[in-house]
N, C-alpha and C positions, 0 to 999 in steps of 0.2 A: 733256432734260438738266436743265432747271431743276427739274422735279418730282423727279428723282432726288436733286438737291442738297438740296431741301427735306426729303425723306424721311430722307436721311442726317443732316442737321443736327438734325432733330427727335428722331431715335431713337438716335443714336450713343452718347450718355452712358449711358442706361439699359442698352443692349445691352452696352457695354463693362463697366459695373459688374457686370452679371450674369455675363459670361464671366470676368472677373477673380476674382470670388468662387468660381465653380465650379472654375476651374483652379488658383487660387492663384498664377498666373504672369502678370505683365504682358505679357511677350513673347508667350506663347501666346494671351492674350486679344486682343492686337493682330492676330495672324494670323487668329484665328477671327472677329473682328469684320469683317475684310476679306472673308473667305469668306462670312460671313452676308450682307453687303450686296451682294456679287456675285450671290448666290443670289436675294436680294430683287429685284434689277433684272431678272435672267433670268426670274423667275417671277411678276412683278407681274401679268401677264395672267391668271394662274390664281387670283389672289386673288378669292374668291367673296363676301366680305363677311359670312360666317357669324359671324365674331367681329370685333373691332376690328382695325385695321391694326397697332396696337401688340402685340396678342396674337399675331397671325400672324407678325410679325417675331421676337418673343421665342421662339416655337415653332421657327422656323428656327434661331435662335442655339443653343437647347438641343440641337436635333438635330445641328448641326455639332459642338458640344462633345462630345456622347456618341459620335458617329462617330469623332472624334479619339481619344477615350479607348479605344474598342474597338480601333482600329487600333494604338494604342500597346501595349495588352495583348497583342495578337496577336504583335507583334514583340518582346515582353518588354523593352520600354524602360521606363526610369523617367522618368515625366513629372511635370510640375506641381510640381517641387521647387525650381525656380529662381525664388524669390519676387521677386528684384530689390530694389534698394535703396529703391524708392518704394512698395513694398507696405506697407499699414498694419501687418502682422504683424512687419515687420522694424524698425519705428521704435522708438526708445528710449522707456522710460516717463518721463513728465513728472509728478513728484510734486505740482506746484503746480496741476494741472488739477482741475476739479471731479470728484467721485466718479463721476458718470454717464459722463464722458469716459473715466475709468479702466476702468470696466466695459466700455465699447464697445471700447477697445483690447485688453483682456483677451479679449473675445469674438473679435475679429479674429485674435488670436494663436492662440487655441484652435481656431478654424475652420481655420486654416492647418495645424495639426498633425494634423487628422483625415486618415484615408485618403481617397484620391480619391473612392471610392464613397460613403463616409459623408458627405463634404462636399457632394457633388452632391445626395444625398437630402435633407439638411438644407436646402440652398438652394432646391431645387425645392419642397419641402413648406412650410417655414416662411416663406420669403421670397417665393417666386413664387406660392404658393397652389395648387400642383398636388395632386391627390388621390393616395392610394396606388395606386389603379388606374391613373391616368395615368402615374405614375412607373414602375410595373411594366411597362406597355406600352412606354414609351420605352426602358427599359433591357433589355427582353427577359427580365424576371424575374417572380416571383410577387408578389402583393400582400403576402403574409406576409414576403417578403424585404425589401420596402420598409419595412414596419412595424418589423421587427426592426433593420434598419440605423438607422432613425430613433431608436428607443429606446436603442440602444447609443451612438449619437452624442450624444444628449442627456445621457446619463450621463457620457460622457467630457468633454463641454463643461462640465457642472456641476463635475466634479472639477478640471478645468484652471482654471476661473474661481475656485473656492474656493482653490486653491493660489496663484493670482496675487494674490488678496486677502490671503492670509496673508503672501506675500512683501512686498507693499506695506506691511503693518502692521509687519513686521520692519524694513524699510528706514527707515520713519518713526521707530520706536523707537530704532534705532541712531543716527540723526542727532540725536536729542534729547539 
């Protein structure tokens, strides 16, 4: 039991962060984090040590998230739209923050507005460091699918951030 507690306390923050970014939903991230650590406890005897424990746990979390998304699509449910009041994308802009903080907030908002598939591809590739081949395998798609989703998502993110910067400039000029 103590080992399970140490594993949970060590990896809960990065796992939750990954799941919250992938889903855009704090409630869904909570549920998936619980599912992930239940699976970790059940499967710890199958951990071979081919990769680090952190990598193994992250792979379980990604798998749980993708299974959740596939299940939702099968049922034609709309998921990952309940961002919740504590999600960075729903927080108001604070004009007195340093410019890098503004860009970070704009990026979080733009990520939250991407489609579920595009957001997952961006997070897996750009943040988690998965290759296009790994993403394709995880999602049951082709490598070109992963590449095209990433390219389109990057374009949408650039446009959203530029629009956000333009809005910030207008707000500053209006207040002057």
